[in-house]
C-alpha positions as CSV (number, residue, x, y, z in Angstrom):
1,X,-16.7,33.9,-12.1
2,X,-15.6,35.6,-8.8
3,X,-19.2,37.4,-8.8
4,X,-21.0,34.3,-8.9
5,X,-19.0,32.7,-5.9
6,X,-19.7,36.2,-4.0
7,X,-23.2,36.2,-4.7
8,X,-23.6,32.8,-3.3
9,X,-21.6,33.6,-0.4
10,X,-23.5,36.5,0.2
11,X,-26.8,34.4,-0.1
12,X,-25.9,32.0,2.2
13,X,-24.8,34.2,5.1
14,X,-28.0,35.5,4.4
15,X,-29.8,32.5,4.7
16,X,-27.4,31.6,7.8
17,X,-29.2,34.6,9.4
18,X,-32.9,33.6,8.6
19,X,-32.3,30.2,10.1
20,X,-31.2,31.8,13.3
21,X,-34.7,33.3,13.7
22,X,-36.0,29.9,12.2
23,X,-34.4,28.2,15.1
24,X,-35.5,30.1,18.0
25,X,-35.5,29.7,21.4
26,X,-38.9,28.9,23.4
27,X,-39.8,31.9,25.7
28,X,-41.5,32.5,29.0
29,X,-42.9,35.6,30.2
30,X,-43.8,35.4,34.1
31,X,-45.8,38.1,35.9
32,X,-45.4,38.9,39.5
33,X,-48.3,41.7,40.2
34,X,-47.2,44.6,42.0
35,X,-43.8,43.8,42.2
36,X,-42.9,47.2,42.6
37,X,-39.2,48.4,41.0
38,X,-37.7,48.8,44.7
39,X,-39.1,45.8,46.5
40,X,-35.8,43.6,45.7
41,X,-33.8,46.0,46.8
42,X,-35.3,45.5,50.2
43,X,-34.4,41.9,50.2
44,X,-31.3,41.8,48.4
45,X,-29.9,38.6,49.8
46,X,-32.8,36.4,48.7
47,X,-31.6,33.5,46.5
48,X,-34.5,34.1,43.8
49,X,-33.5,37.7,42.9
50,X,-29.7,36.8,43.5
51,X,-30.1,34.3,40.9
52,X,-32.0,36.4,38.7
53,X,-29.2,39.3,39.1
54,X,-26.2,37.6,38.6
55,X,-27.3,35.5,35.9
56,X,-29.6,37.7,33.6
57,X,-30.8,41.5,33.1
58,X,-32.2,43.8,35.4
59,X,-33.9,46.9,34.6
60,X,-33.5,49.8,36.9
61,X,-37.3,49.7,36.6
62,X,-40.1,49.4,34.2
63,X,-42.7,52.4,33.4
64,X,-45.9,51.4,33.0
65,X,-48.7,53.0,31.1
66,X,-51.2,55.1,32.1
67,X,-53.8,54.0,34.1
68,X,-51.6,51.9,36.2
69,X,-53.9,48.8,36.7
70,X,-53.5,45.6,36.3
71,X,-55.3,44.6,33.1
72,X,-54.2,48.0,31.0
73,X,-50.6,47.1,32.2
74,X,-50.1,43.6,31.6
75,X,-52.1,44.2,28.1
76,X,-49.6,46.9,27.4
77,X,-46.6,44.2,28.1
78,X,-48.3,41.8,25.8
79,X,-49.0,43.9,22.6
80,X,-46.7,47.0,23.1
81,X,-49.5,49.0,22.5
82,X,-50.8,51.8,24.8
83,X,-54.3,51.5,26.6
84,X,-55.7,53.8,24.0
85,X,-54.6,51.5,21.1
86,X,-55.4,48.3,22.6
87,X,-58.6,49.2,23.9
88,X,-58.1,47.7,27.5
89,X,-58.4,51.1,29.2
90,X,-59.8,49.7,32.5
91,X,-59.4,46.8,34.8
92,X,-63.3,46.5,34.5
93,X,-65.3,46.1,31.2
94,X,-68.2,48.8,31.7
95,X,-70.2,50.9,29.4
96,X,-70.5,54.4,29.5
97,X,-73.6,54.3,28.0
98,X,-75.4,52.8,31.0
99,X,-76.9,54.9,33.5
100,X,-76.2,55.4,37.4
101,X,-73.1,54.1,39.4
102,X,-71.3,51.4,37.7
103,X,-71.0,48.5,39.7
104,X,-71.6,45.4,37.7
105,X,-67.7,44.0,36.9
106,X,-65.1,43.1,38.7
107,X,-61.3,42.4,37.9
108,X,-62.1,39.0,38.0
109,X,-65.5,38.9,35.9
110,X,-63.7,40.9,33.4
111,X,-61.1,38.4,32.6
112,X,-64.0,36.5,31.0
113,X,-65.7,39.2,28.8
114,X,-64.1,38.5,25.5
115,X,-65.2,41.9,23.7
116,X,-63.1,43.8,26.5
117,X,-60.1,42.5,25.1
118,X,-60.8,41.8,21.5
119,X,-60.2,45.0,19.8
120,X,-58.1,44.9,17.1
121,X,-54.6,44.3,19.1
122,X,-52.6,41.5,19.0
123,X,-50.8,40.0,22.2
124,X,-47.8,38.0,21.8
125,X,-49.3,34.9,22.6
126,X,-51.4,35.4,19.2
127,X,-48.7,37.1,17.2
128,X,-47.1,33.7,17.8
129,X,-50.3,31.4,16.9
130,X,-50.6,33.5,13.8
131,X,-47.2,33.0,12.6
132,X,-47.0,29.1,13.0
133,X,-46.2,28.9,16.7
134,X,-47.8,27.3,19.7
135,X,-48.6,29.2,22.9
136,X,-50.3,29.2,26.2
137,X,-51.1,31.6,28.7
138,X,-51.5,30.4,32.3
139,X,-53.7,33.0,33.9
140,X,-52.1,35.8,32.4
141,X,-54.6,38.6,32.2
142,X,-56.1,38.6,28.7
143,X,-54.4,35.4,27.4
144,X,-57.8,33.6,27.7
145,X,-59.5,35.8,25.3
146,X,-59.7,34.9,21.6
147,X,-58.6,37.8,18.9
148,X,-60.6,37.6,16.0
149,X,-61.5,34.2,16.5
150,X,-57.7,33.1,17.4
151,X,-56.7,31.6,20.8
152,X,-53.7,30.6,22.5
153,X,-53.0,27.2,22.1
154,X,-53.6,26.5,25.7
155,X,-55.3,28.6,28.1
156,X,-56.1,28.9,31.6
157,X,-58.6,31.7,33.1
158,X,-58.0,33.3,36.5
159,X,-61.2,33.6,38.5
160,X,-61.9,34.8,42.1
161,X,-61.8,31.2,43.6
162,X,-58.3,30.4,41.7
163,X,-56.3,28.6,44.2
164,X,-53.5,30.8,45.1
165,X,-51.2,29.3,48.0
166,X,-47.7,28.2,47.3
167,X,-48.7,25.0,46.6
168,X,-50.7,26.2,43.9
169,X,-48.2,28.2,42.6
170,X,-45.8,25.4,42.3
171,X,-48.5,23.6,40.4
172,X,-49.0,26.1,37.6
173,X,-45.1,25.9,36.8
174,X,-45.3,22.6,36.5
175,X,-48.0,22.4,34.5
176,X,-45.9,25.4,32.5
177,X,-43.3,23.2,32.1
178,X,-45.3,20.3,30.7
179,X,-46.3,22.6,28.3
180,X,-43.1,23.1,26.8
181,X,-42.4,20.0,27.0
182,X,-45.2,17.0,26.1
183,X,-47.3,19.8,24.4
184,X,-44.6,21.4,22.2
185,X,-45.3,25.0,23.1
186,X,-43.0,27.8,22.1
187,X,-44.0,30.3,23.9
188,X,-46.2,30.7,27.7
189,X,-47.4,33.6,29.8
190,X,-47.6,32.8,33.5
191,X,-48.9,35.4,35.8
192,X,-48.8,35.4,40.0
193,X,-51.2,37.7,42.2
194,X,-48.7,38.7,44.5
195,X,-47.3,41.0,45.9
196,X,-50.3,42.7,44.9
197,X,-53.1,41.4,47.1
198,X,-50.8,41.6,50.3
199,X,-49.7,45.2,49.2
200,X,-53.4,46.3,48.6
201,X,-54.1,44.8,52.4
202,X,-51.4,45.9,54.4
203,X,-50.0,48.3,52.2
204,X,-46.2,48.6,50.5
205,X,-44.2,49.5,53.2
206,X,-46.0,46.7,55.7
207,X,-43.5,44.4,57.2
208,X,-45.7,41.7,55.5
209,X,-44.1,42.6,52.3
210,X,-40.7,41.8,53.4
211,X,-40.9,39.1,55.8
212,X,-44.0,37.2,53.8
213,X,-44.5,38.1,50.4
214,X,-41.4,39.0,49.0
215,X,-39.8,35.8,50.3
216,X,-42.5,33.7,48.9
217,X,-41.8,35.5,45.7
218,X,-38.0,34.3,45.7
219,X,-39.1,31.2,46.3
220,X,-41.0,30.9,43.8
221,X,-38.4,32.0,41.0
222,X,-36.1,29.6,42.7
223,X,-38.6,26.8,42.1
224,X,-39.2,27.9,38.6
225,X,-35.5,28.0,37.7
226,X,-35.1,24.6,39.2
227,X,-37.8,23.2,37.4
228,X,-36.4,24.6,34.0
229,X,-33.4,22.7,34.5
230,X,-35.3,19.4,35.8
231,X,-37.4,19.4,32.5
232,X,-34.0,20.2,30.4
233,X,-34.7,23.4,29.4
234,X,-32.1,25.5,30.7
235,X,-30.3,25.9,26.9
236,X,-33.5,26.3,25.1
237,X,-35.6,28.5,27.1
238,X,-35.8,32.7,27.7
239,X,-37.3,34.0,30.3
240,X,-38.8,37.3,31.0
241,X,-40.0,38.6,34.3
242,X,-42.2,41.4,34.7
243,X,-44.5,43.5,37.1
244,X,-47.3,45.5,35.5
245,X,-47.2,48.2,38.2
246,X,-45.8,49.5,41.4
247,X,-47.5,50.4,45.1
248,X,-48.5,53.8,46.8
249,X,-49.4,53.9,50.4
250,X,-52.8,55.2,50.9
251,X,-52.7,58.5,52.9
252,X,-55.3,57.7,55.9
253,X,-54.2,58.9,59.1
254,X,-55.1,56.6,62.0
255,X,-58.8,56.6,62.9
256,X,-60.1,58.5,59.9
257,X,-60.8,58.1,56.0
258,X,-59.0,61.1,54.9
259,X,-57.7,59.6,51.8
260,X,-61.1,59.7,50.4
261,X,-62.5,62.0,47.7
262,X,-66.3,61.9,47.6
263,X,-67.1,63.5,44.0
264,X,-70.9,63.4,44.7
265,X,-70.0,66.4,47.9
266,X,-69.2,68.2,44.3
267,X,-71.7,67.2,41.7
268,X,-75.4,65.6,41.8
269,X,-76.3,62.3,40.0
270,X,-79.4,64.3,38.9
271,X,-76.6,66.0,36.3
272,X,-74.6,62.5,35.7
273,X,-75.6,59.7,33.3
274,X,-72.5,57.3,34.2
275,X,-69.9,57.5,36.8
276,X,-67.4,54.9,37.5
277,X,-65.3,55.6,40.6
278,X,-62.1,52.9,40.9
279,X,-59.2,53.9,43.4
280,X,-57.7,57.0,41.9
281,X,-59.6,56.9,38.6
282,X,-63.0,58.4,38.3
283,X,-64.9,58.1,34.9
284,X,-67.5,60.5,34.5
285,X,-70.8,61.0,31.7
286,X,-72.5,64.1,32.3
287,X,-76.0,64.5,31.0
288,X,-77.0,65.8,27.5
289,X,-76.3,69.3,27.9
290,X,-74.5,69.3,31.4
291,X,-70.9,68.9,30.4
292,X,-69.6,72.5,31.2
293,X,-71.5,72.4,34.7
294,X,-70.1,69.0,35.9
295,X,-67.1,69.9,34.8
296,X,-66.5,73.2,36.3
297,X,-68.0,72.3,39.7
298,X,-65.4,69.3,39.5
299,X,-62.6,71.6,38.5
300,X,-63.2,74.2,41.3
301,X,-63.0,71.5,44.0
302,X,-59.2,70.9,42.8
303,X,-58.6,73.4,45.4
304,X,-60.4,71.3,48.1
305,X,-59.1,68.2,46.9
306,X,-55.8,66.1,46.2
307,X,-56.9,65.2,42.7
308,X,-57.1,66.7,38.9
309,X,-60.3,67.2,36.5
310,X,-59.6,66.7,32.8
311,X,-62.2,66.8,30.3
312,X,-61.2,64.0,27.9
313,X,-59.8,66.0,24.9
314,X,-57.4,67.5,27.6
315,X,-55.8,64.9,29.1
316,X,-52.3,64.5,29.0
317,X,-50.7,63.5,25.9
318,X,-48.0,61.4,27.5
319,X,-50.4,59.6,28.9
320,X,-51.7,58.0,25.6
321,X,-55.6,57.5,26.6
322,X,-57.8,60.0,25.5
323,X,-58.0,58.5,21.9
324,X,-60.1,56.1,22.7
325,X,-64.4,55.8,22.7
326,X,-64.5,53.9,26.5
327,X,-62.8,56.8,27.6
328,X,-65.7,59.3,29.2
329,X,-65.8,62.9,28.5
330,X,-64.4,63.8,32.1
331,X,-61.8,62.1,34.0
332,X,-60.7,62.6,37.6
333,X,-57.3,61.5,38.5
334,X,-56.5,61.5,42.2
335,X,-52.8,62.6,43.7
336,X,-50.4,59.7,45.0
337,X,-52.1,58.4,47.9
338,X,-55.7,59.6,47.4
339,X,-58.9,57.6,45.9
340,X,-62.1,58.4,44.4
341,X,-65.7,57.5,45.8
342,X,-69.2,58.7,45.3
343,X,-69.3,59.2,48.5
344,X,-67.5,58.7,51.5
345,X,-67.4,55.6,53.4
346,X,-66.8,54.8,56.9
347,X,-63.6,52.9,56.7
348,X,-60.1,52.7,54.4
349,X,-60.4,49.5,52.2
350,X,-57.1,49.4,50.9
351,X,-53.7,50.5,52.5
352,X,-52.1,50.5,49.3
353,X,-53.2,51.6,45.8
354,X,-52.0,52.0,42.0
355,X,-53.5,53.1,39.0
356,X,-52.1,56.8,39.5
357,X,-50.2,59.0,36.9
358,X,-47.5,56.7,35.5
359,X,-44.9,59.5,36.2
360,X,-44.9,58.7,40.2
361,X,-41.9,56.9,41.4
362,X,-43.6,54.7,43.4
363,X,-45.8,53.2,40.2
364,X,-42.7,51.9,38.5
365,X,-42.3,48.4,38.1
366,X,-39.7,45.6,38.1
367,X,-37.9,43.8,34.9
368,X,-35.4,40.8,34.7
369,X,-34.5,38.8,31.9
370,X,-32.5,35.4,32.2
371,X,-31.7,32.6,29.4
372,X,-29.8,31.3,26.9
373,X,-30.0,34.9,24.7
374,X,-29.4,37.3,27.7
375,X,-26.1,38.8,29.0
376,X,-25.3,37.8,32.7
377,X,-25.2,40.3,35.4
378,X,-26.0,43.2,33.3
379,X,-28.1,46.4,34.4
380,X,-30.2,48.3,31.9
381,X,-31.6,51.9,32.3
382,X,-35.4,51.9,33.0
383,X,-37.7,52.4,30.4
384,X,-41.4,51.7,29.1
385,X,-43.1,48.5,29.1
386,X,-44.3,48.9,25.4
387,X,-41.0,47.5,24.4
388,X,-41.1,44.3,26.0
389,X,-43.2,43.2,23.0
390,X,-41.1,44.0,20.0
391,X,-38.1,42.0,21.8
392,X,-40.4,38.9,22.6
393,X,-41.3,38.7,18.9
394,X,-37.5,39.3,18.0
395,X,-36.5,36.1,20.8
396,X,-39.4,34.0,18.9
397,X,-38.5,35.0,15.1
398,X,-41.5,36.9,14.6
399,X,-43.0,39.4,12.5
400,X,-44.4,42.2,15.1
401,X,-48.2,43.6,14.9
402,X,-48.0,47.3,14.7
403,X,-47.0,48.6,18.1
404,X,-45.9,51.6,19.9
405,X,-42.5,50.1,21.3
406,X,-38.8,49.4,19.5
407,X,-36.7,46.5,19.7
408,X,-33.7,49.1,19.6
409,X,-34.6,49.9,23.3
410,X,-33.4,46.5,24.5
411,X,-31.6,44.7,22.1
412,X,-28.8,45.6,23.6
413,X,-29.3,43.2,26.4
414,X,-29.2,40.2,24.2
415,X,-25.8,38.4,24.4
416,X,-25.7,36.5,21.4
417,X,-24.6,38.4,18.2
418,X,-26.5,37.2,15.8
419,X,-29.6,37.4,17.9
420,X,-28.4,41.3,18.1
421,X,-29.2,42.2,14.2
422,X,-32.3,43.4,13.5
423,X,-34.2,41.6,11.1
424,X,-34.6,44.7,8.5
425,X,-31.1,45.8,8.7
426,X,-29.8,42.3,7.7
427,X,-32.4,42.3,5.0
428,X,-31.0,45.8,3.6
429,X,-27.5,44.9,4.2
430,X,-28.0,41.7,1.9
431,X,-30.0,43.6,-0.5
432,X,-27.3,46.5,-0.6
433,X,-24.3,43.7,-1.2
434,X,-26.2,41.9,-3.8
435,X,-26.6,45.1,-5.6
436,X,-23.0,46.0,-5.3
437,X,-22.3,42.7,-7.0
438,X,-24.7,43.1,-9.8
439,X,-23.2,46.7,-10.1
440,X,-19.3,45.6,-10.1
441,X,-19.9,43.0,-13.3
């Protein structure tokens, strides 16, 4: 008789664990594009950053994938996959089988190219919909695309004409709050363009960053947190704040363009079918039979230029970049502070850049989390952005799609003991107890 009672107790505990996941809190993923890992430390007195640090979790840094561009990095956060696996290997869609210098797409136009994003990967907003939840993407890169015909419940696509002033940012927040309360969404990914735009224009060390942009970001955080309270979501909404990458000053001496690496100084388009230069990253597809010649000429130029030249198969393993058909046969990566062009241009376009090797310290991004499931005033070591996706799935009670991350990395940031039990371990524990009960009878 005792074993029957014990069995019912075990089944009740296992069911109770399941009900914790079933009764998940809502989740808001917020990205401030280009919020470098150390930007917040430049203005620690700002209220928004203080509220996040004192009332939630902060990582020492968030390590982005390679290339450290906006779209690949955002999609890694959303899917837990490296770019070679999720397929968004560049900010801009391109076709390496087209001939000439590529200039037919940009960041904004690519956001609307569904096939660039739909490669079999499953971002968090699709995982949610596939498992019966309601999700939204408010300008977050990739969130307006459909994956195998499935899309987020609510979608807003960013374009080059999207308003970016502070009032427009407030409207995005208000709309997101309405999605949670009036549309019953469970999860939303929300995006803001700064500090990226200003960091490009004036450089990450400009006073404009600390005097204008970071106060704007802080005010936006305060506005968001106040709206969470106003809409009655404080006890039911977990918020994860991320950025996609950091920023590197461009090494352009006053009155010069010595930061530029002109690749056509070393190779001719007569020997190249496809070339796409984009900040520090250049993708090159030589004509048939010309691979070794083009590679050698560029490789020999390393002694004159601040760059590294790779055949696709020799790309660094830690970049997780070479195992994708979209990557060209030759890849050039400029050193931090330098940029690639087909040929020299007479002006320095950007004074800040990203896209560099993700081991460059200035490429590190930011991470904060706050809400009913998170510890308060807690600092966690730096970690790779692939680990955010499994955490989001855990918070929403979802079974993750295949990914490169691990929940083990961030499970210790959670405050609720029940939420810190890993689902597979809880199931194993219940199974072991049941087996033990039957073997003891």
